[in-house]
C-alpha positions as CSV (number, residue, x, y, z in Angstrom):
1,M,-17.3,-6.6,40.2
2,A,-18.9,-6.0,37.2
3,S,-17.6,-5.6,33.5
4,T,-17.5,-2.6,31.6
5,P,-18.5,-3.5,28.0
6,I,-15.8,-2.9,25.4
7,R,-16.7,-0.9,22.4
8,H,-15.5,-3.0,19.3
9,L,-13.3,-1.0,16.5
10,H,-14.4,-1.6,12.6
11,P,-11.9,-4.2,12.2
12,L,-11.6,-3.7,7.7
13,F,-9.7,-1.1,6.3
14,L,-9.2,-0.3,2.9
15,F,-5.5,0.9,1.4
16,V,-6.0,1.0,-2.5
17,L,-2.6,1.9,-4.8
18,V,-4.2,2.4,-8.5
19,A,-1.9,1.4,-10.9
20,S,-3.2,2.9,-14.8
21,L,-2.1,2.0,-17.4
22,R,-1.5,4.5,-19.7
23,C,-0.9,8.8,-19.0
24,G,-4.3,10.3,-18.7
25,A,-5.9,7.1,-19.0
26,A,-7.9,5.9,-15.9
27,A,-10.6,7.2,-13.9
28,G,-12.1,6.7,-10.8
29,D,-14.6,8.0,-7.8
30,G,-15.2,7.6,-4.7
31,D,-18.1,9.4,-2.1
32,G,-18.4,9.7,1.5
33,G,-17.0,13.4,2.2
34,E,-13.7,15.1,1.7
35,G,-10.9,14.0,2.7
36,F,-8.5,14.9,-0.5
37,C,-5.0,15.3,-0.4
38,S,-2.2,15.7,-3.2
39,A,1.4,15.9,-3.6
40,E,3.2,18.3,-6.2
41,P,2.2,17.5,-9.5
42,S,4.1,14.7,-11.8
43,S,5.9,14.8,-14.7
44,E,5.7,11.3,-15.6
45,C,3.7,12.2,-19.3
46,S,6.6,14.3,-20.1
47,G,8.4,11.7,-21.5
48,G,11.5,9.7,-19.5
49,Q,10.9,6.4,-17.6
50,P,8.1,6.8,-14.9
51,L,9.0,7.6,-11.1
52,Y,7.5,4.1,-9.7
53,W,8.6,2.3,-13.1
54,K,10.1,-1.1,-11.0
55,V,6.8,-1.4,-9.0
56,T,4.8,-2.1,-12.1
57,H,7.7,-3.4,-13.9
58,P,10.2,-5.6,-10.9
59,T,12.7,-7.7,-12.0
60,L,11.3,-10.9,-10.8
61,A,14.2,-12.9,-9.9
62,P,17.9,-12.9,-10.3
63,A,19.3,-13.7,-14.0
64,H,20.6,-17.3,-12.9
65,L,16.6,-18.0,-11.0
66,Q,14.2,-16.6,-13.6
67,D,14.1,-20.3,-15.6
68,L,13.9,-22.3,-12.1
69,P,10.4,-23.8,-12.1
70,G,8.2,-22.7,-9.0
71,F,11.2,-19.8,-7.6
72,T,9.6,-17.1,-5.4
73,R,10.6,-14.5,-3.2
74,S,7.3,-14.4,-1.1
75,V,7.4,-15.6,2.6
76,F,4.5,-16.1,4.8
77,K,4.9,-16.9,8.5
78,R,3.0,-16.3,12.0
79,D,4.0,-12.9,12.0
80,H,5.1,-11.5,9.2
81,A,5.2,-11.9,5.4
82,L,6.7,-11.0,2.1
83,I,4.8,-10.9,-0.9
84,T,6.9,-10.1,-4.2
85,P,5.3,-9.5,-7.5
86,E,5.8,-13.1,-9.2
87,S,2.8,-13.6,-6.8
88,H,0.5,-11.3,-7.6
89,V,-2.9,-12.8,-9.1
90,F,-4.6,-9.8,-11.1
91,S,-8.2,-11.0,-11.4
92,P,-11.5,-8.3,-11.5
93,L,-12.4,-6.3,-8.6
94,P,-15.5,-6.4,-6.9
95,D,-17.8,-2.8,-7.3
96,W,-14.8,-1.7,-10.0
97,I,-15.6,-1.4,-13.2
98,N,-13.1,-2.4,-16.0
99,T,-10.0,-3.1,-13.4
100,L,-8.5,-5.5,-12.5
101,G,-6.9,-5.8,-9.1
102,A,-4.3,-8.0,-7.1
103,Y,-4.9,-8.1,-3.4
104,L,-1.4,-8.0,-1.8
105,I,-2.3,-8.0,2.4
106,S,-5.6,-9.3,3.5
107,P,-7.5,-9.6,6.6
108,A,-6.7,-13.7,5.8
109,I,-3.4,-13.3,6.3
110,G,-3.6,-11.9,10.0
111,A,-4.3,-8.5,9.2
112,H,-7.3,-6.2,10.1
113,F,-6.9,-3.8,6.9
114,T,-6.7,-4.7,3.0
115,M,-4.3,-3.6,0.6
116,Y,-4.5,-3.8,-2.9
117,L,-3.1,-2.9,-6.7
118,A,-5.9,-1.9,-9.2
119,N,-4.9,-1.5,-13.2
120,M,-7.3,1.1,-14.6
121,Q,-7.8,1.6,-18.4
122,D,-9.9,4.0,-19.8
123,G,-13.1,4.2,-18.5
124,S,-12.2,2.2,-15.5
125,K,-14.1,3.5,-12.4
126,S,-14.6,2.6,-8.4
127,A,-17.6,2.8,-6.3
128,P,-17.7,4.6,-3.4
129,P,-15.8,2.5,-0.4
130,P,-17.7,0.6,2.0
131,K,-19.8,2.1,4.9
132,D,-17.2,2.8,7.7
133,V,-14.3,2.2,5.8
134,E,-11.4,3.9,5.5
135,R,-9.8,4.4,2.1
136,L,-6.8,5.7,0.7
137,I,-5.8,5.9,-3.2
138,F,-2.0,6.2,-3.7
139,V,-1.6,6.8,-7.6
140,L,1.7,4.7,-8.8
141,Q,1.4,5.6,-12.8
142,G,-0.9,7.4,-14.7
143,S,-3.4,9.6,-13.7
144,I,-7.1,9.4,-12.6
145,S,-9.9,12.0,-11.8
146,L,-11.6,11.8,-8.4
147,S,-15.4,12.8,-7.4
148,V,-16.4,12.9,-3.9
149,G,-19.8,13.7,-2.5
150,T,-19.7,17.3,-3.6
151,G,-19.6,16.9,-6.8
152,T,-16.1,18.1,-7.2
153,T,-13.2,16.5,-9.2
154,H,-9.8,16.0,-9.0
155,S,-7.5,15.2,-10.8
156,L,-4.7,12.5,-9.3
157,S,-1.3,12.1,-11.2
158,V,1.6,10.3,-9.7
159,D,2.6,10.6,-5.9
160,S,-1.1,12.2,-5.5
161,Y,-3.1,10.8,-2.5
162,A,-6.6,11.1,-1.5
163,Y,-8.3,10.0,1.8
164,L,-12.0,8.8,1.9
165,P,-14.0,9.4,3.9
166,L,-13.3,12.7,6.0
167,L,-11.0,11.9,8.7
168,P,-13.2,12.5,12.3
169,T,-11.8,13.2,15.5
170,S,-12.5,9.5,16.7
171,L,-10.6,6.0,17.7
172,L,-12.6,4.3,15.0
173,Y,-9.9,5.9,13.0
174,D,-6.7,4.8,13.7
175,F,-5.2,5.2,9.3
176,N,-1.8,6.5,9.6
177,I,0.1,6.6,6.4
178,H,4.4,7.3,6.0
179,I,6.7,8.1,3.0
180,M,9.7,6.8,4.3
181,D,12.6,7.9,2.2
182,F,16.6,6.1,2.8
183,Q,19.5,7.4,1.1
184,P,21.8,4.2,0.1
185,G,23.4,3.5,3.6
186,E,20.8,5.1,6.0
187,Y,19.0,2.7,8.1
188,L,16.6,2.7,11.0
189,N,18.6,3.9,14.4
190,V,16.6,1.1,16.3
191,K,15.1,-2.2,16.1
192,E,11.1,-1.9,16.4
193,V,9.0,-4.0,18.9
194,H,5.6,-2.3,19.3
195,Y,2.0,-3.5,19.5
196,N,1.6,-1.7,16.1
197,Q,0.8,-3.8,12.8
198,H,2.2,-2.4,9.5
199,G,2.0,-2.9,5.6
200,L,4.1,-1.9,3.7
201,L,4.8,-1.5,-0.1
202,L,8.3,-0.5,-1.2
203,L,8.3,1.9,-4.4
204,E,11.8,2.3,-5.3
205,G,15.2,1.2,-3.9
206,Q,16.6,-2.2,-2.8
207,G,18.0,-3.1,1.0
208,I,17.8,-5.4,3.9
209,Y,14.5,-6.2,5.9
210,R,14.6,-7.6,9.7
211,L,11.3,-9.7,10.1
212,G,11.5,-11.2,13.4
213,D,14.9,-13.7,13.3
214,S,14.6,-13.6,9.5
215,W,16.7,-11.1,7.2
216,Y,15.5,-10.6,3.7
217,P,16.6,-8.4,0.6
218,V,13.8,-6.6,-0.9
219,Q,13.3,-4.3,-4.2
220,A,10.9,-1.8,-5.7
221,G,7.4,-3.7,-5.8
222,D,7.9,-5.9,-2.5
223,T,5.0,-5.8,0.0
224,I,5.3,-6.7,3.6
225,W,2.8,-7.4,6.7
226,M,4.2,-6.9,10.1
227,A,2.0,-8.3,12.9
228,P,2.4,-6.2,16.3
229,F,5.5,-7.2,18.4
230,V,7.5,-8.7,15.3
231,P,10.6,-7.3,15.5
232,Q,11.7,-4.7,12.8
233,W,14.7,-3.2,11.0
234,Y,15.5,-1.6,7.7
235,A,18.9,-1.2,5.9
236,A,18.8,0.9,2.4
237,L,21.4,-0.6,-0.3
238,G,22.3,-0.2,-4.1
239,K,23.2,3.2,-5.6
240,T,19.7,4.8,-5.2
241,R,17.2,6.1,-2.5
242,T,14.8,3.6,-1.1
243,R,11.3,5.1,-1.0
244,Y,8.4,3.2,0.5
245,L,4.3,3.4,1.7
246,L,4.3,2.0,4.9
247,Y,0.9,1.7,6.8
248,K,0.8,1.8,10.7
249,D,-2.5,1.6,13.2
250,V,-1.8,4.0,15.6
251,N,-5.2,4.5,17.8
252,R,-5.9,0.7,17.8
253,N,-7.4,0.2,21.3
254,P,-4.5,-2.9,22.2
255,L,-7.0,-4.7,24.4
256,I,-9.3,-5.5,21.3
């Protein structure tokens, strides 16, 4: 019987979370066609605590553990990982100018996408994403300017996001992003088990995440990677809502 060649999908996806250091101070650009989207403008610079303040200024550990040498809540297992802020290591980002980044998820962990934080200042700038690579930018703090191939410039404030390049109707582009909100006491109705893998950044709140047979207390600033078929479930705790940003590969061929 003759075999049919399998068409391989592109293995690398970039998911960029931009955290600028001051309101209105960051600048970045990209190329590769239109694909710009934006949430409602943020009033972060009008005073008060920024919307996602706890992501960039997290509580690293309970008070009675903060002075314990070697303490971390980070966990890495075969089919999932919890990466907490005390594990972030910032260094210069390749192809970025005047920018420090911390990689949260990468192919080295078993993922086929990359998620990282980028701290930008006045004069910071990024190169366009590599060819055939999808990039999503989500602004956590401050604001940036985004220039696309047509020469149009967009201003992105907190809660704004952009996708590069234009999303075609093709299995090569399986990028799917959700913003999930839970009020205190709300939880997922079912324990999910499916072939999609996920990347998750908690933006607000706290709760309990089940990954496999393990149960993890999580809070704003935590990152989670979930491999295909790992059992997963979440419940929101505390007095404020939970919000997290979720990556999912929805069109990927499970045979590849």
